[in-house]
N, C-alpha and C positions, 0 to 999 in steps of 0.2 A: 504494500500499499505505499502511496506517495501523498503525504499531507500537503495539500495545496495551499492552506492557509498558513502554513510554517516556512514559507519560502518568499523571497524577495527578488526583485530586479529593479533595474533603472532604465531610464529612456537611454536608447542606443541610437546612434547615427551609422547608417550602413555606408558602403563604399560609394554608393550613388549619391550620397549627401541627404538622403531621406532620413528624418528623425522618426523613431517609432516609439510611442508612448509605453511606459512600464506595463500599464493594464493589457495592452495589445499583446506585448510580448508574453507576458505570463499566460494570457488566454490561450493563444497559439501553442505555447509550450505544453499546457495541460492537454489540449486536444491532441497534440502529436504523441504524447506519452500513453494518453488513454488507450487502453485496449491492444497497444503495441508492445509497450514495456512495463507498464504499471497500472494499477487500479487507483485511481484518483480518489482521495476522500480528504475529509476534514481531520483536524488534529483529534477532535473529540471522538470522531469514528475509529480512527486508529487505536486510540487508547481504550475504548470500548471492546474492540476486538482483541486487545492484549489481555483483557480482563483485570 
């Protein structure tokens, strides 16, 4: 499980000069990880599963 609310990112500027907001980067990263590499969850969900 990957706790999405326990991670952070920052605005990033790509090589083309476009600046991507942190919220967009976070959302796209969660979408990419989901179902391919991780189960996305909140910290509370991870802790509940750990019992």
